[in-house]
C-alpha positions as CSV (number, residue, x, y, z in Angstrom):
1,X,14.8,95.1,65.0
2,X,15.1,92.4,62.6
3,X,19.2,92.8,63.2
4,X,19.1,92.9,66.9
5,X,17.1,89.6,66.9
6,X,19.7,87.9,64.7
7,X,22.8,89.1,66.6
8,X,20.9,88.0,70.1
9,X,20.3,84.5,68.0
10,X,24.0,84.3,67.0
11,X,25.1,85.4,70.7
12,X,23.0,82.9,72.2
13,X,24.1,80.0,70.1
14,X,27.7,81.3,70.9
15,X,27.5,80.8,74.3
16,X,25.4,77.6,74.3
17,X,26.9,75.9,71.8
18,X,24.1,75.6,69.8
19,X,24.7,72.1,66.8
20,X,22.8,71.4,64.2
21,X,22.3,67.0,63.1
22,X,23.3,66.6,60.1
23,X,22.0,63.4,58.2
24,X,23.7,61.5,55.3
25,X,23.0,58.2,54.2
26,X,26.7,57.4,52.9
27,X,26.5,53.9,50.8
28,X,29.0,51.5,52.2
29,X,29.7,48.4,49.9
30,X,31.5,46.6,52.6
31,X,35.7,46.3,53.5
32,X,37.6,47.4,50.1
33,X,41.5,46.9,49.6
34,X,42.9,50.6,49.3
35,X,45.7,51.1,47.3
36,X,48.0,54.2,47.2
37,X,51.2,53.3,45.3
38,X,53.3,55.5,43.3
39,X,56.1,54.5,40.1
40,X,59.4,56.2,39.2
41,X,62.1,55.7,37.6
42,X,64.3,57.3,40.1
43,X,62.7,56.1,43.2
44,X,61.5,52.7,42.1
45,X,57.8,51.8,43.3
46,X,56.1,52.1,46.5
47,X,52.4,50.5,47.5
48,X,50.6,51.1,50.7
49,X,47.9,48.8,51.1
50,X,45.2,49.5,53.4
51,X,41.7,48.4,53.8
52,X,38.6,50.5,53.9
53,X,36.3,51.3,57.0
54,X,32.5,52.5,57.2
55,X,32.2,56.1,57.8
56,X,29.4,55.2,60.2
57,X,31.2,52.1,62.0
58,X,33.5,51.9,65.2
59,X,36.4,54.4,65.4
60,X,39.5,52.2,64.8
61,X,43.4,53.4,64.9
62,X,45.5,53.8,61.4
63,X,47.8,50.8,62.4
64,X,44.6,48.2,62.7
65,X,44.2,49.1,58.9
66,X,47.3,48.7,57.4
67,X,47.4,45.1,55.0
68,X,50.1,43.1,55.9
69,X,49.6,40.0,53.9
70,X,49.1,41.1,50.6
71,X,50.3,39.8,46.9
72,X,51.4,43.0,45.4
73,X,52.2,42.3,41.4
74,X,53.9,44.8,39.0
75,X,53.0,44.6,35.5
76,X,54.6,46.1,32.3
77,X,52.0,46.3,29.6
78,X,51.2,42.2,29.8
79,X,54.7,41.6,31.3
80,X,55.4,40.7,35.2
81,X,57.9,43.1,36.3
82,X,57.4,40.9,39.8
83,X,56.3,40.3,43.2
84,X,56.6,43.9,45.7
85,X,58.1,42.8,48.9
86,X,56.2,44.0,52.0
87,X,58.7,46.1,53.5
88,X,56.7,46.2,56.7
89,X,53.6,48.7,58.4
90,X,51.5,47.7,54.8
91,X,54.2,49.2,52.6
92,X,55.4,47.2,49.3
93,X,58.4,48.3,47.9
94,X,60.5,47.5,44.3
95,X,64.0,45.8,45.0
96,X,66.7,47.0,43.3
97,X,67.0,44.8,40.1
98,X,63.5,46.3,39.0
99,X,63.9,49.2,36.5
100,X,61.5,50.8,35.5
101,X,61.0,53.0,32.1
102,X,60.1,56.5,31.4
103,X,57.1,56.9,28.4
104,X,56.2,53.1,29.5
105,X,53.1,52.2,30.9
106,X,52.6,49.7,34.2
107,X,49.4,48.6,36.5
108,X,48.9,47.0,39.8
109,X,47.7,43.5,40.5
110,X,46.5,43.0,44.0
111,X,45.5,39.9,46.0
112,X,44.2,39.2,49.5
113,X,42.6,36.3,50.5
114,X,40.2,37.9,52.5
115,X,39.4,41.1,50.5
116,X,39.6,39.6,46.9
117,X,41.4,41.0,44.1
118,X,41.8,44.2,43.2
119,X,44.0,46.0,39.7
120,X,44.8,49.4,38.8
121,X,44.7,50.8,35.2
122,X,47.7,51.7,33.4
123,X,49.3,54.6,34.6
124,X,52.4,56.2,32.0
125,X,55.5,57.4,33.4
126,X,56.5,61.0,32.4
127,X,59.5,61.7,30.0
128,X,62.1,63.4,32.6
129,X,62.0,66.9,32.9
130,X,64.5,68.7,30.4
131,X,67.1,71.2,31.0
132,X,66.6,71.2,34.8
133,X,69.0,73.9,36.8
134,X,68.7,74.5,40.5
135,X,70.6,77.0,42.4
136,X,70.8,77.9,46.2
137,X,72.4,80.3,48.8
138,X,71.5,82.9,51.5
139,X,70.2,86.1,51.3
140,X,71.7,87.7,54.0
141,X,68.4,88.5,55.8
142,X,66.3,86.8,58.6
143,X,62.9,85.7,58.0
144,X,60.4,86.6,60.8
145,X,61.3,83.6,63.1
146,X,64.7,84.8,62.8
147,X,66.3,81.9,61.0
148,X,68.7,82.6,58.1
149,X,66.6,83.0,55.1
150,X,67.5,80.9,52.1
151,X,66.9,81.1,48.3
152,X,66.1,78.4,45.9
153,X,65.6,78.8,42.5
154,X,65.1,76.2,39.9
155,X,63.8,76.0,35.8
156,X,63.2,73.8,33.6
157,X,62.0,73.6,30.1
158,X,58.1,72.4,29.5
159,X,57.2,70.3,27.0
160,X,54.4,70.8,24.9
161,X,50.9,69.4,26.2
162,X,49.3,69.7,29.5
163,X,51.8,68.8,32.4
164,X,51.8,68.7,35.9
165,X,54.8,69.5,38.2
166,X,55.5,68.9,42.0
167,X,58.0,70.3,44.2
168,X,59.4,69.2,47.7
169,X,62.5,70.4,49.7
170,X,63.6,68.8,52.7
171,X,66.3,68.5,55.2
172,X,68.8,66.0,54.2
173,X,67.9,63.6,57.5
174,X,66.2,60.0,57.4
175,X,62.8,60.9,58.3
176,X,62.8,64.2,57.8
177,X,59.5,66.3,57.0
178,X,59.4,68.4,54.0
179,X,59.8,72.3,54.1
180,X,55.8,73.9,54.5
181,X,56.6,77.5,54.3
182,X,57.7,79.3,51.6
183,X,57.5,82.9,49.8
184,X,57.2,82.6,46.2
185,X,59.3,85.2,44.2
186,X,59.8,85.3,39.8
187,X,58.6,86.2,36.6
188,X,55.1,85.2,36.5
189,X,51.8,86.1,37.9
190,X,52.0,82.5,40.2
191,X,48.3,83.1,41.8
192,X,46.3,83.7,38.0
193,X,48.7,80.5,36.8
194,X,47.9,78.5,40.1
195,X,51.3,78.2,40.9
196,X,52.1,77.2,44.5
197,X,55.4,76.4,46.3
198,X,54.4,72.7,45.9
199,X,53.0,71.7,42.9
200,X,52.3,73.8,39.6
201,X,50.7,72.9,36.1
202,X,51.9,74.7,33.0
203,X,49.0,76.7,32.6
204,X,51.1,79.9,31.5
205,X,53.8,78.8,30.3
206,X,53.1,75.4,27.8
207,X,56.3,74.3,25.9
208,X,58.7,77.3,27.1
209,X,60.9,77.5,29.7
210,X,59.8,78.7,33.5
211,X,61.7,79.8,36.3
212,X,60.5,79.6,40.4
213,X,62.1,80.9,43.3
214,X,61.9,80.3,46.6
215,X,62.5,82.1,49.8
216,X,62.5,79.6,53.2
217,X,63.9,79.7,56.7
218,X,67.0,77.4,57.1
219,X,67.3,77.0,60.9
220,X,69.6,74.0,61.1
221,X,68.0,71.7,63.2
222,X,64.7,69.4,61.9
223,X,62.2,67.2,63.8
224,X,62.1,63.7,62.0
225,X,59.7,60.6,61.9
226,X,60.7,59.5,65.2
227,X,60.7,62.9,67.3
228,X,63.6,63.7,67.7
229,X,65.1,66.8,66.8
230,X,68.7,66.2,65.1
231,X,71.3,68.7,62.9
232,X,71.5,69.1,59.5
233,X,73.9,70.8,57.3
234,X,72.7,70.0,53.6
235,X,68.6,70.1,51.9
236,X,67.5,68.2,49.3
237,X,65.7,69.1,46.3
238,X,63.1,67.0,44.3
239,X,60.9,68.3,41.4
240,X,58.9,66.0,39.7
241,X,56.7,65.8,36.4
242,X,53.9,63.8,37.6
243,X,51.2,61.5,35.7
244,X,47.7,62.9,35.7
245,X,46.6,60.2,38.3
246,X,48.8,61.8,40.4
247,X,47.6,65.7,39.9
248,X,43.7,64.2,40.5
249,X,45.2,62.4,43.8
250,X,46.6,66.1,44.9
251,X,43.6,67.6,43.6
252,X,41.5,65.9,45.9
253,X,43.7,65.5,48.7
254,X,43.9,69.7,48.9
255,X,39.3,69.7,48.2
256,X,39.6,68.2,51.7
257,X,41.2,70.4,53.5
258,X,38.5,72.8,55.6
259,X,38.3,75.0,58.5
260,X,35.3,73.6,59.2
261,X,35.9,70.0,60.6
262,X,32.9,68.3,57.9
263,X,32.9,68.5,54.7
264,X,29.4,66.7,52.4
265,X,30.3,63.7,51.1
266,X,31.6,63.7,47.5
267,X,33.1,61.7,44.7
268,X,37.1,61.5,44.5
269,X,39.5,60.0,41.8
270,X,40.2,55.9,41.7
271,X,41.6,53.9,39.3
272,X,41.5,51.0,41.4
273,X,39.2,48.4,39.8
274,X,37.3,46.5,42.5
275,X,38.9,48.7,45.4
276,X,39.6,52.3,46.2
277,X,42.8,54.4,45.6
278,X,45.4,55.4,43.2
279,X,48.3,54.1,41.4
280,X,50.4,57.3,39.8
281,X,53.5,58.2,38.1
282,X,56.4,60.3,38.7
283,X,59.8,61.2,37.4
284,X,61.7,63.5,39.4
285,X,65.0,65.5,39.4
286,X,66.9,65.2,42.9
287,X,69.5,67.8,43.9
288,X,71.4,67.9,47.1
289,X,72.8,71.2,48.1
290,X,75.5,71.1,51.5
291,X,76.1,75.3,53.5
């Protein structure tokens, strides 16, 4: 009888669309600068600057949150490297005459006339990946989407100590999106070792050689940020060693993924003093494969 009542209640809620009001008091200290930045010896420095808004306030478009009139200063230790010019849409990038070194620490200072000044903690650029190798070819099979199946194999020598890595594969087109589906293969128990096609740590191969295989479909056409579909005949592989700050940032991003549409408020990592966001470092190896 109790089971029958429960089924009737659940069925009624599903039919009528029962809702529950969730009350949370979210502390909002006022608008702050939000800084999301990366620094790399290979790709330079790129810093996105926006402002925060109240979680219970009016809806605003992302474009209205971008800060385009800030001053962004980049330091190595106590030395000013330079002022990052605004490249548009709240993005500030290093210039070609700026160089950044592995195993050196860098930090940001951002000034804004209305929102004040914020400073990042120092971040250390990781050492370059050692003994990096990669190969690409086609298996001769078709994927479930009836696309030619590509096979990408990469290997590296991990350095002793805690290290974190990311993998990005995308068509060799300006504005192309990264591939979002892969099948893993290799010697390790990827699930137990917390290895994904996009990010992994050296939990199971500290100080040892690691090999990762990826299978994915190659259609030869891809959509770019402008919305156009364009043909391509080469792909770009980027494998990077990332700083602990980058690792925390990605972990927070993954924790926000939910099928329920809403999450209970929780703390996220930030190393921006006086504001919000993350300044992080990476050191990548890049290879282009043509087919």
